[in-house]
PDB file of N, H, CA, C and O in Angstrom:
ATOM      1  N   UNK A   1     187.130 123.051 131.956  1.00  0.00           N
ATOM      2  CA  UNK A   1     187.955 124.232 132.094  1.00  0.00           C
ATOM      3  C   UNK A   1     188.819 124.065 133.350  1.00  0.00           C
ATOM      4  O   UNK A   1     188.312 123.755 134.428  1.00  0.00           O
ATOM      5  N   UNK A   2     190.098 124.268 133.196  1.00  0.00           N
ATOM      6  H   UNK A   2     190.510 124.520 132.320  1.00  0.00           H
ATOM      7  CA  UNK A   2     191.014 124.089 134.318  1.00  0.00           C
ATOM      8  C   UNK A   2     190.990 125.313 135.235  1.00  0.00           C
ATOM      9  O   UNK A   2     190.459 126.367 134.884  1.00  0.00           O
ATOM     10  N   UNK A   3     191.569 125.143 136.398  1.00  0.00           N
ATOM     11  H   UNK A   3     192.000 124.287 136.683  1.00  0.00           H
ATOM     12  CA  UNK A   3     191.623 126.258 137.345  1.00  0.00           C
ATOM     13  C   UNK A   3     192.408 127.428 136.764  1.00  0.00           C
ATOM     14  O   UNK A   3     192.062 128.589 136.983  1.00  0.00           O
ATOM     15  N   UNK A   4     193.446 127.122 136.037  1.00  0.00           N
ATOM     16  H   UNK A   4     193.727 126.179 135.859  1.00  0.00           H
ATOM     17  CA  UNK A   4     194.266 128.178 135.418  1.00  0.00           C
ATOM     18  C   UNK A   4     193.455 128.963 134.379  1.00  0.00           C
ATOM     19  O   UNK A   4     193.531 130.189 134.313  1.00  0.00           O
ATOM     20  N   UNK A   5     192.693 128.247 133.585  1.00  0.00           N
ATOM     21  H   UNK A   5     192.631 127.250 133.638  1.00  0.00           H
ATOM     22  CA  UNK A   5     191.860 128.910 132.579  1.00  0.00           C
ATOM     23  C   UNK A   5     190.780 129.757 133.231  1.00  0.00           C
ATOM     24  O   UNK A   5     190.491 130.860 132.769  1.00  0.00           O
ATOM     25  N   UNK A   6     190.180 129.250 134.301  1.00  0.00           N
ATOM     26  H   UNK A   6     190.414 128.354 134.677  1.00  0.00           H
ATOM     27  CA  UNK A   6     189.160 130.013 135.029  1.00  0.00           C
ATOM     28  C   UNK A   6     189.745 131.299 135.596  1.00  0.00           C
ATOM     29  O   UNK A   6     189.143 132.369 135.505  1.00  0.00           O
ATOM     30  N   UNK A   7     190.934 131.170 136.186  1.00  0.00           N
ATOM     31  H   UNK A   7     191.423 130.301 136.261  1.00  0.00           H
ATOM     32  CA  UNK A   7     191.596 132.339 136.750  1.00  0.00           C
ATOM     33  C   UNK A   7     191.900 133.366 135.662  1.00  0.00           C
ATOM     34  O   UNK A   7     191.710 134.565 135.863  1.00  0.00           O
ATOM     35  N   UNK A   8     192.362 132.902 134.533  1.00  0.00           N
ATOM     36  H   UNK A   8     192.516 131.927 134.370  1.00  0.00           H
ATOM     37  CA  UNK A   8     192.653 133.799 133.411  1.00  0.00           C
ATOM     38  C   UNK A   8     191.369 134.475 132.908  1.00  0.00           C
ATOM     39  O   UNK A   8     191.388 135.662 132.584  1.00  0.00           O
ATOM     40  N   UNK A   9     190.279 133.747 132.842  1.00  0.00           N
ATOM     41  H   UNK A   9     190.265 132.782 133.105  1.00  0.00           H
ATOM     42  CA  UNK A   9     188.996 134.312 132.422  1.00  0.00           C
ATOM     43  C   UNK A   9     188.521 135.373 133.413  1.00  0.00           C
ATOM     44  O   UNK A   9     188.058 136.439 133.009  1.00  0.00           O
ATOM     45  N   UNK A  10     188.634 135.085 134.683  1.00  0.00           N
ATOM     46  H   UNK A  10     189.010 134.219 135.011  1.00  0.00           H
ATOM     47  CA  UNK A  10     188.232 136.047 135.713  1.00  0.00           C
ATOM     48  C   UNK A  10     189.087 137.308 135.615  1.00  0.00           C
ATOM     49  O   UNK A  10     188.562 138.418 135.699  1.00  0.00           O
ATOM     50  N   UNK A  11     190.369 137.150 135.441  1.00  0.00           N
ATOM     51  H   UNK A  11     190.795 136.248 135.372  1.00  0.00           H
ATOM     52  CA  UNK A  11     191.272 138.295 135.301  1.00  0.00           C
ATOM     53  C   UNK A  11     190.883 139.132 134.085  1.00  0.00           C
ATOM     54  O   UNK A  11     190.853 140.361 134.156  1.00  0.00           O
ATOM     55  N   UNK A  12     190.588 138.465 132.972  1.00  0.00           N
ATOM     56  H   UNK A  12     190.613 137.467 132.914  1.00  0.00           H
ATOM     57  CA  UNK A  12     190.196 139.176 131.752  1.00  0.00           C
ATOM     58  C   UNK A  12     188.882 139.938 131.960  1.00  0.00           C
ATOM     59  O   UNK A  12     188.747 141.079 131.519  1.00  0.00           O
ATOM     60  N   UNK A  13     187.919 139.305 132.630  1.00  0.00           N
ATOM     61  H   UNK A  13     188.029 138.377 132.988  1.00  0.00           H
ATOM     62  CA  UNK A  13     186.634 139.967 132.883  1.00  0.00           C
ATOM     63  C   UNK A  13     186.798 141.199 133.768  1.00  0.00           C
ATOM     64  O   UNK A  13     186.154 142.222 133.535  1.00  0.00           O
ATOM     65  N   UNK A  14     187.649 141.107 134.772  1.00  0.00           N
ATOM     66  H   UNK A  14     188.172 140.277 134.961  1.00  0.00           H
ATOM     67  CA  UNK A  14     187.890 142.251 135.654  1.00  0.00           C
ATOM     68  C   UNK A  14     188.544 143.390 134.883  1.00  0.00           C
ATOM     69  O   UNK A  14     188.137 144.544 135.013  1.00  0.00           O
ATOM     70  N   UNK A  15     189.550 143.073 134.085  1.00  0.00           N
ATOM     71  H   UNK A  15     189.882 142.135 133.979  1.00  0.00           H
ATOM     72  CA  UNK A  15     190.213 144.105 133.283  1.00  0.00           C
ATOM     73  C   UNK A  15     189.246 144.740 132.288  1.00  0.00           C
ATOM     74  O   UNK A  15     189.278 145.954 132.087  1.00  0.00           O
ATOM     75  N   UNK A  16     188.403 143.951 131.677  1.00  0.00           N
ATOM     76  H   UNK A  16     188.377 142.965 131.840  1.00  0.00           H
ATOM     77  CA  UNK A  16     187.418 144.453 130.713  1.00  0.00           C
ATOM     78  C   UNK A  16     186.441 145.398 131.404  1.00  0.00           C
ATOM     79  O   UNK A  16     186.122 146.463 130.876  1.00  0.00           O
ATOM     80  N   UNK A  17     185.967 145.008 132.586  1.00  0.00           N
ATOM     81  H   UNK A  17     186.226 144.143 133.015  1.00  0.00           H
ATOM     82  CA  UNK A  17     185.033 145.843 133.334  1.00  0.00           C
ATOM     83  C   UNK A  17     185.682 147.171 133.718  1.00  0.00           C
ATOM     84  O   UNK A  17     185.047 148.221 133.618  1.00  0.00           O
ATOM     85  N   UNK A  18     186.939 147.133 134.156  1.00  0.00           N
ATOM     86  H   UNK A  18     187.455 146.280 134.238  1.00  0.00           H
ATOM     87  CA  UNK A  18     187.652 148.360 134.507  1.00  0.00           C
ATOM     88  C   UNK A  18     187.795 149.278 133.301  1.00  0.00           C
ATOM     89  O   UNK A  18     187.619 150.491 133.412  1.00  0.00           O
ATOM     90  N   UNK A  19     188.112 148.703 132.162  1.00  0.00           N
ATOM     91  H   UNK A  19     188.256 147.717 132.072  1.00  0.00           H
ATOM     92  CA  UNK A  19     188.266 149.497 130.941  1.00  0.00           C
ATOM     93  C   UNK A  19     186.943 150.146 130.542  1.00  0.00           C
ATOM     94  O   UNK A  19     186.915 151.319 130.171  1.00  0.00           O
ATOM     95  N   UNK A  20     185.854 149.392 130.617  1.00  0.00           N
ATOM     96  H   UNK A  20     185.877 148.439 130.918  1.00  0.00           H
ATOM     97  CA  UNK A  20     184.544 149.942 130.263  1.00  0.00           C
ATOM     98  C   UNK A  20     184.147 151.059 131.219  1.00  0.00           C
ATOM     99  O   UNK A  20     183.613 152.081 130.785  1.00  0.00           O
ATOM    100  N   UNK A  21     184.394 150.884 132.490  1.00  0.00           N
ATOM    101  H   UNK A  21     184.828 150.055 132.842  1.00  0.00           H
ATOM    102  CA  UNK A  21     184.063 151.906 133.479  1.00  0.00           C
ATOM    103  C   UNK A  21     184.850 153.183 133.214  1.00  0.00           C
ATOM    104  O   UNK A  21     184.291 154.277 133.288  1.00  0.00           O
ATOM    105  N   UNK A  22     186.117 153.060 132.910  1.00  0.00           N
ATOM    106  H   UNK A  22     186.570 152.171 132.850  1.00  0.00           H
ATOM    107  CA  UNK A  22     186.953 154.226 132.617  1.00  0.00           C
ATOM    108  C   UNK A  22     186.468 154.925 131.353  1.00  0.00           C
ATOM    109  O   UNK A  22     186.478 156.154 131.276  1.00  0.00           O
ATOM    110  N   UNK A  23     186.052 154.158 130.379  1.00  0.00           N
ATOM    111  H   UNK A  23     186.045 153.160 130.440  1.00  0.00           H
ATOM    112  CA  UNK A  23     185.563 154.728 129.134  1.00  0.00           C
ATOM    113  C   UNK A  23     184.288 155.534 129.360  1.00  0.00           C
ATOM    114  O   UNK A  23     184.139 156.626 128.813  1.00  0.00           O
ATOM    115  N   UNK A  24     183.385 155.009 130.150  1.00  0.00           N
ATOM    116  H   UNK A  24     183.506 154.122 130.594  1.00  0.00           H
ATOM    117  CA  UNK A  24     182.132 155.718 130.452  1.00  0.00           C
ATOM    118  C   UNK A  24     182.426 156.999 131.216  1.00  0.00           C
ATOM    119  O   UNK A  24     181.839 158.040 130.921  1.00  0.00           O
ATOM    120  N   UNK A  25     183.317 156.942 132.185  1.00  0.00           N
ATOM    121  H   UNK A  25     183.794 156.096 132.425  1.00  0.00           H
ATOM    122  CA  UNK A  25     183.665 158.130 132.967  1.00  0.00           C
ATOM    123  C   UNK A  25     184.293 159.199 132.079  1.00  0.00           C
ATOM    124  O   UNK A  25     184.027 160.389 132.251  1.00  0.00           O
ATOM    125  N   UNK A  26     185.117 158.781 131.143  1.00  0.00           N
ATOM    126  H   UNK A  26     185.334 157.815 131.003  1.00  0.00           H
ATOM    127  CA  UNK A  26     185.755 159.728 130.233  1.00  0.00           C
ATOM    128  C   UNK A  26     184.729 160.412 129.341  1.00  0.00           C
ATOM    129  O   UNK A  26     184.792 161.625 129.141  1.00  0.00           O
ATOM    130  N   UNK A  27     183.784 159.646 128.803  1.00  0.00           N
ATOM    131  H   UNK A  27     183.733 158.660 128.965  1.00  0.00           H
ATOM    132  CA  UNK A  27     182.737 160.244 127.968  1.00  0.00           C
ATOM    133  C   UNK A  27     181.856 161.185 128.772  1.00  0.00           C
ATOM    134  O   UNK A  27     181.445 162.231 128.269  1.00  0.00           O
ATOM    135  N   UNK A  28     181.562 160.826 130.013  1.00  0.00           N
ATOM    136  H   UNK A  28     181.896 159.976 130.422  1.00  0.00           H
ATOM    137  CA  UNK A  28     180.741 161.692 130.864  1.00  0.00           C
ATOM    138  C   UNK A  28     181.460 163.010 131.139  1.00  0.00           C
ATOM    139  O   UNK A  28     180.830 164.067 131.152  1.00  0.00           O
ATOM    140  N   UNK A  29     182.757 162.958 131.355  1.00  0.00           N
ATOM    141  H   UNK A  29     183.270 162.100 131.344  1.00  0.00           H
ATOM    142  CA  UNK A  29     183.527 164.180 131.603  1.00  0.00           C
ATOM    143  C   UNK A  29     183.511 165.090 130.383  1.00  0.00           C
ATOM    144  O   UNK A  29     183.439 166.311 130.525  1.00  0.00           O
ATOM    145  N   UNK A  30     183.577 164.521 129.199  1.00  0.00           N
ATOM    146  H   UNK A  30     183.635 163.529 129.084  1.00  0.00           H
ATOM    147  CA  UNK A  30     183.524 165.323 127.974  1.00  0.00           C
ATOM    148  C   UNK A  30     182.176 166.006 127.841  1.00  0.00           C
ATOM    149  O   UNK A  30     182.114 167.180 127.476  1.00  0.00           O
ATOM    150  N   UNK A  31     181.102 165.299 128.129  1.00  0.00           N
ATOM    151  H   UNK A  31     181.152 164.346 128.425  1.00  0.00           H
ATOM    152  CA  UNK A  31     179.764 165.883 128.038  1.00  0.00           C
ATOM    153  C   UNK A  31     179.602 167.012 129.044  1.00  0.00           C
ATOM    154  O   UNK A  31     179.065 168.067 128.706  1.00  0.00           O
ATOM    155  N   UNK A  32     180.056 166.807 130.271  1.00  0.00           N
ATOM    156  H   UNK A  32     180.492 165.950 130.546  1.00  0.00           H
ATOM    157  CA  UNK A  32     179.949 167.846 131.296  1.00  0.00           C
ATOM    158  C   UNK A  32     180.770 169.075 130.898  1.00  0.00           C
ATOM    159  O   UNK A  32     180.324 170.206 131.095  1.00  0.00           O
ATOM    160  N   UNK A  33     181.949 168.864 130.347  1.00  0.00           N
ATOM    161  H   UNK A  33     182.311 167.945 130.187  1.00  0.00           H
ATOM    162  CA  UNK A  33     182.783 169.984 129.911  1.00  0.00           C
ATOM    163  C   UNK A  33     182.117 170.764 128.781  1.00  0.00           C
ATOM    164  O   UNK A  33     182.151 171.994 128.766  1.00  0.00           O
ATOM    165  N   UNK A  34     181.521 170.057 127.851  1.00  0.00           N
ATOM    166  H   UNK A  34     181.494 169.057 127.863  1.00  0.00           H
ATOM    167  CA  UNK A  34     180.835 170.723 126.745  1.00  0.00           C
ATOM    168  C   UNK A  34     179.641 171.527 127.258  1.00  0.00           C
ATOM    169  O   UNK A  34     179.400 172.643 126.799  1.00  0.00           O
ATOM    170  N   UNK A  35     178.901 170.968 128.200  1.00  0.00           N
ATOM    171  H   UNK A  35     179.097 170.061 128.573  1.00  0.00           H
ATOM    172  CA  UNK A  35     177.776 171.692 128.790  1.00  0.00           C
ATOM    173  C   UNK A  35     178.245 172.954 129.503  1.00  0.00           C
ATOM    174  O   UNK A  35     177.630 174.011 129.363  1.00  0.00           O
ATOM    175  N   UNK A  36     179.316 172.852 130.257  1.00  0.00           N
ATOM    176  H   UNK A  36     179.815 171.993 130.371  1.00  0.00           H
ATOM    177  CA  UNK A  36     179.846 174.011 130.974  1.00  0.00           C
ATOM    178  C   UNK A  36     180.299 175.095 130.003  1.00  0.00           C
ATOM    179  O   UNK A  36     180.060 176.279 130.240  1.00  0.00           O
ATOM    180  N   UNK A  37     180.943 174.703 128.927  1.00  0.00           N
ATOM    181  H   UNK A  37     181.137 173.740 128.735  1.00  0.00           H
ATOM    182  CA  UNK A  37     181.382 175.664 127.917  1.00  0.00           C
ATOM    183  C   UNK A  37     180.189 176.341 127.259  1.00  0.00           C
ATOM    184  O   UNK A  37     180.206 177.554 127.049  1.00  0.00           O
ATOM    185  N   UNK A  38     179.158 175.577 126.933  1.00  0.00           N
ATOM    186  H   UNK A  38     179.144 174.592 127.104  1.00  0.00           H
ATOM    187  CA  UNK A  38     177.947 176.135 126.328  1.00  0.00           C
ATOM    188  C   UNK A  38     177.272 177.130 127.273  1.00  0.00           C
ATOM    189  O   UNK A  38     176.902 178.227 126.856  1.00  0.00           O
ATOM    190  N   UNK A  39     177.111 176.752 128.539  1.00  0.00           N
ATOM    191  H   UNK A  39     177.412 175.860 128.877  1.00  0.00           H
ATOM    192  CA  UNK A  39     176.473 177.649 129.501  1.00  0.00           C
ATOM    193  C   UNK A  39     177.283 178.919 129.711  1.00  0.00           C
ATOM    194  O   UNK A  39     176.714 180.000 129.865  1.00  0.00           O
ATOM    195  N   UNK A  40     178.592 178.798 129.718  1.00  0.00           N
ATOM    196  H   UNK A  40     179.054 177.920 129.593  1.00  0.00           H
ATOM    197  CA  UNK A  40     179.436 179.991 129.852  1.00  0.00           C
ATOM    198  C   UNK A  40     179.221 180.939 128.683  1.00  0.00           C
ATOM    199  O   UNK A  40     179.136 182.153 128.870  1.00  0.00           O
ATOM    200  N   UNK A  41     179.134 180.392 127.488  1.00  0.00           N
ATOM    201  H   UNK A  41     179.203 179.406 127.336  1.00  0.00           H
ATOM    202  CA  UNK A  41     178.889 181.221 126.306  1.00  0.00           C
ATOM    203  C   UNK A  41     177.537 181.900 126.353  1.00  0.00           C
ATOM    204  O   UNK A  41     177.415 183.077 126.014  1.00  0.00           O
ATOM    205  N   UNK A  42     176.523 181.165 126.770  1.00  0.00           N
ATOM    206  H   UNK A  42     176.621 180.209 127.045  1.00  0.00           H
ATOM    207  CA  UNK A  42     175.170 181.746 126.868  1.00  0.00           C
ATOM    208  C   UNK A  42     175.147 182.875 127.880  1.00  0.00           C
ATOM    209  O   UNK A  42     174.589 183.939 127.613  1.00  0.00           O
ATOM    210  N   UNK A  43     175.743 182.655 129.028  1.00  0.00           N
ATOM    211  H   UNK A  43     176.197 181.790 129.245  1.00  0.00           H
ATOM    212  CA  UNK A  43     175.775 183.688 130.063  1.00  0.00           C
ATOM    213  C   UNK A  43     176.563 184.905 129.596  1.00  0.00           C
ATOM    214  O   UNK A  43     176.166 186.039 129.865  1.00  0.00           O
ATOM    215  N   UNK A  44     177.660 184.688 128.909  1.00  0.00           N
ATOM    216  H   UNK A  44     177.983 183.767 128.690  1.00  0.00           H
ATOM    217  CA  UNK A  44     178.444 185.802 128.379  1.00  0.00           C
ATOM    218  C   UNK A  44     177.613 186.629 127.407  1.00  0.00           C
ATOM    219  O   UNK A  44     177.607 187.858 127.479  1.00  0.00           O
ATOM    220  N   UNK A  45     176.916 185.958 126.500  1.00  0.00           N
ATOM    221  H   UNK A  45     176.921 184.960 126.441  1.00  0.00           H
ATOM    222  CA  UNK A  45     176.080 186.678 125.542  1.00  0.00           C
ATOM    223  C   UNK A  45     174.931 187.417 126.225  1.00  0.00           C
ATOM    224  O   UNK A  45     174.620 188.555 125.875  1.00  0.00           O
ATOM    225  N   UNK A  46     174.310 186.765 127.194  1.00  0.00           N
ATOM    226  H   UNK A  46     174.563 185.841 127.479  1.00  0.00           H
ATOM    227  CA  UNK A  46     173.227 187.429 127.924  1.00  0.00           C
ATOM    228  C   UNK A  46     173.735 188.633 128.695  1.00  0.00           C
ATOM    229  O   UNK A  46     173.062 189.662 128.763  1.00  0.00           O
ATOM    230  N   UNK A  47     174.897 188.511 129.266  1.00  0.00           N
ATOM    231  H   UNK A  47     175.444 187.675 129.211  1.00  0.00           H
ATOM    232  CA  UNK A  47     175.464 189.621 130.019  1.00  0.00           C
ATOM    233  C   UNK A  47     175.724 190.807 129.106  1.00  0.00           C
ATOM    234  O   UNK A  47     175.428 191.947 129.465  1.00  0.00           O
ATOM    235  N   UNK A  48     176.271 190.547 127.938  1.00  0.00           N
ATOM    236  H   UNK A  48     176.511 189.621 127.646  1.00  0.00           H
ATOM    237  CA  UNK A  48     176.517 191.637 126.995  1.00  0.00           C
ATOM    238  C   UNK A  48     175.221 192.227 126.462  1.00  0.00           C
ATOM    239  O   UNK A  48     175.128 193.437 126.260  1.00  0.00           O
ATOM    240  N   UNK A  49     174.231 191.393 126.236  1.00  0.00           N
ATOM    241  H   UNK A  49     174.306 190.410 126.401  1.00  0.00           H
ATOM    242  CA  UNK A  49     172.969 191.861 125.662  1.00  0.00           C
ATOM    243  C   UNK A  49     172.155 192.664 126.674  1.00  0.00           C
ATOM    244  O   UNK A  49     171.497 193.637 126.303  1.00  0.00           O
ATOM    245  N   UNK A  50     172.190 192.278 127.913  1.00  0.00           N
ATOM    246  H   UNK A  50     172.724 191.488 128.214  1.00  0.00           H
ATOM    247  CA  UNK A  50     171.341 192.920 128.910  1.00  0.00           C
ATOM    248  C   UNK A  50     172.029 194.074 129.624  1.00  0.00           C
ATOM    249  O   UNK A  50     171.369 194.834 130.333  1.00  0.00           O
ATOM    250  N   UNK A  51     173.313 194.222 129.457  1.00  0.00           N
ATOM    251  H   UNK A  51     173.849 193.605 128.881  1.00  0.00           H
ATOM    252  CA  UNK A  51     174.137 195.273 130.045  1.00  0.00           C
ATOM    253  C   UNK A  51     174.156 195.211 131.564  1.00  0.00           C
ATOM    254  O   UNK A  51     173.540 194.340 132.177  1.00  0.00           O
ATOM    255  N   UNK A  52     174.862 196.136 132.143  1.00  0.00           N
ATOM    256  H   UNK A  52     175.363 196.844 131.645  1.00  0.00           H
ATOM    257  CA  UNK A  52     175.063 196.146 133.586  1.00  0.00           C
ATOM    258  C   UNK A  52     173.784 196.528 134.328  1.00  0.00           C
ATOM    259  O   UNK A  52     173.620 196.145 135.486  1.00  0.00           O
ATOM    260  N   UNK A  53     172.887 197.258 133.706  1.00  0.00           N
ATOM    261  H   UNK A  53     173.020 197.569 132.765  1.00  0.00           H
ATOM    262  CA  UNK A  53     171.661 197.702 134.370  1.00  0.00           C
ATOM    263  C   UNK A  53     170.812 196.522 134.835  1.00  0.00           C
ATOM    264  O   UNK A  53     170.110 196.621 135.842  1.00  0.00           O
ATOM    265  N   UNK A  54     170.872 195.434 134.127  1.00  0.00           N
ATOM    266  H   UNK A  54     171.442 195.354 133.310  1.00  0.00           H
ATOM    267  CA  UNK A  54     170.075 194.256 134.469  1.00  0.00           C
ATOM    268  C   UNK A  54     170.934 193.140 135.057  1.00  0.00           C
ATOM    269  O   UNK A  54     170.713 191.965 134.768  1.00  0.00           O
ATOM    270  N   UNK A  55     171.897 193.502 135.865  1.00  0.00           N
ATOM    271  H   UNK A  55     172.077 194.458 136.099  1.00  0.00           H
ATOM    272  CA  UNK A  55     172.830 192.521 136.421  1.00  0.00           C
ATOM    273  C   UNK A  55     172.105 191.487 137.284  1.00  0.00           C
ATOM    274  O   UNK A  55     172.483 190.316 137.287  1.00  0.00           O
ATOM    275  N   UNK A  56     171.084 191.898 138.006  1.00  0.00           N
ATOM    276  H   UNK A  56     170.777 192.850 138.005  1.00  0.00           H
ATOM    277  CA  UNK A  56     170.337 190.956 138.842  1.00  0.00           C
ATOM    278  C   UNK A  56     169.681 189.879 137.987  1.00  0.00           C
ATOM    279  O   UNK A  56     169.662 188.710 138.370  1.00  0.00           O
ATOM    280  N   UNK A  57     169.151 190.260 136.844  1.00  0.00           N
ATOM    281  H   UNK A  57     169.167 191.210 136.533  1.00  0.00           H
ATOM    282  CA  UNK A  57     168.513 189.293 135.949  1.00  0.00           C
ATOM    283  C   UNK A  57     169.545 188.300 135.424  1.00  0.00           C
ATOM    284  O   UNK A  57     169.271 187.103 135.349  1.00  0.00           O
ATOM    285  N   UNK A  58     170.712 188.783 135.067  1.00  0.00           N
ATOM    286  H   UNK A  58     170.935 189.756 135.128  1.00  0.00           H
ATOM    287  CA  UNK A  58     171.778 187.910 134.570  1.00  0.00           C
ATOM    288  C   UNK A  58     172.206 186.940 135.668  1.00  0.00           C
ATOM    289  O   UNK A  58     172.419 185.757 135.407  1.00  0.00           O
ATOM    290  N   UNK A  59     172.330 187.441 136.891  1.00  0.00           N
ATOM    291  H   UNK A  59     172.156 188.402 137.104  1.00  0.00           H
ATOM    292  CA  UNK A  59     172.703 186.564 137.998  1.00  0.00           C
ATOM    293  C   UNK A  59     171.636 185.491 138.220  1.00  0.00           C
ATOM    294  O   UNK A  59     171.960 184.335 138.493  1.00  0.00           O
ATOM    295  N   UNK A  60     170.377 185.871 138.104  1.00  0.00           N
ATOM    296  H   UNK A  60     170.113 186.810 137.882  1.00  0.00           H
ATOM    297  CA  UNK A  60     169.288 184.906 138.271  1.00  0.00           C
ATOM    298  C   UNK A  60     169.330 183.847 137.172  1.00  0.00           C
ATOM    299  O   UNK A  60     169.172 182.658 137.448  1.00  0.00           O
ATOM    300  N   UNK A  61     169.541 184.269 135.941  1.00  0.00           N
ATOM    301  H   UNK A  61     169.670 185.235 135.717  1.00  0.00           H
ATOM    302  CA  UNK A  61     169.607 183.320 134.823  1.00  0.00           C
ATOM    303  C   UNK A  61     170.786 182.370 135.005  1.00  0.00           C
ATOM    304  O   UNK A  61     170.672 181.172 134.746  1.00  0.00           O
ATOM    305  N   UNK A  62     171.915 182.909 135.451  1.00  0.00           N
ATOM    306  H   UNK A  62     172.008 183.882 135.662  1.00  0.00           H
ATOM    307  CA  UNK A  62     173.087 182.066 135.710  1.00  0.00           C
ATOM    308  C   UNK A  62     172.773 181.038 136.793  1.00  0.00           C
ATOM    309  O   UNK A  62     173.116 179.864 136.657  1.00  0.00           O
ATOM    310  N   UNK A  63     172.135 181.471 137.842  1.00  0.00           N
ATOM    311  H   UNK A  63     171.856 182.425 137.952  1.00  0.00           H
ATOM    312  CA  UNK A  63     171.772 180.555 138.918  1.00  0.00           C
ATOM    313  C   UNK A  63     170.843 179.450 138.429  1.00  0.00           C
ATOM    314  O   UNK A  63     171.014 178.286 138.790  1.00  0.00           O
ATOM    315  N   UNK A  64     169.870 179.810 137.614  1.00  0.00           N
ATOM    316  H   UNK A  64     169.731 180.756 137.321  1.00  0.00           H
ATOM    317  CA  UNK A  64     168.934 178.816 137.069  1.00  0.00           C
ATOM    318  C   UNK A  64     169.671 177.823 136.186  1.00  0.00           C
ATOM    319  O   UNK A  64     169.429 176.619 136.273  1.00  0.00           O
ATOM    320  N   UNK A  65     170.567 178.313 135.335  1.00  0.00           N
ATOM    321  H   UNK A  65     170.763 179.291 135.264  1.00  0.00           H
ATOM    322  CA  UNK A  65     171.311 177.425 134.428  1.00  0.00           C
ATOM    323  C   UNK A  65     172.217 176.484 135.207  1.00  0.00           C
ATOM    324  O   UNK A  65     172.366 175.323 134.825  1.00  0.00           O
ATOM    325  N   UNK A  66     172.819 176.952 136.276  1.00  0.00           N
ATOM    326  H   UNK A  66     172.698 177.895 136.586  1.00  0.00           H
ATOM    327  CA  UNK A  66     173.689 176.099 137.064  1.00  0.00           C
ATOM    328  C   UNK A  66     172.872 175.016 137.765  1.00  0.00           C
ATOM    329  O   UNK A  66     173.312 173.871 137.866  1.00  0.00           O
ATOM    330  N   UNK A  67     171.699 175.372 138.241  1.00  0.00           N
ATOM    331  H   UNK A  67     171.342 176.303 138.159  1.00  0.00           H
ATOM    332  CA  UNK A  67     170.853 174.408 138.957  1.00  0.00           C
ATOM    333  C   UNK A  67     170.285 173.336 138.030  1.00  0.00           C
ATOM    334  O   UNK A  67     169.976 172.227 138.466  1.00  0.00           O
ATOM    335  N   UNK A  68     170.153 173.670 136.771  1.00  0.00           N
ATOM    336  H   UNK A  68     170.404 174.571 136.417  1.00  0.00           H
ATOM    337  CA  UNK A  68     169.620 172.700 135.815  1.00  0.00           C
ATOM    338  C   UNK A  68     170.723 171.765 135.463  1.00  0.00           C
ATOM    339  O   UNK A  68     170.524 170.847 134.666  1.00  0.00           O
TER     340      UNK A  68
END
């Protein structure tokens, strides 16, 4: 393998690694966004179900969900 071929292989490996890293980060962002949307919906439903009288309980549940 010539020096030129080695350099080309190294360049290709670096580009491939960068692409894979970006792909993983993108998928992770989608999962986090979906989780945030789900938790927002759950909290909204709990807030409506428990009414304003139990606001402390709703705040506690929200805090627990965020910490998880």
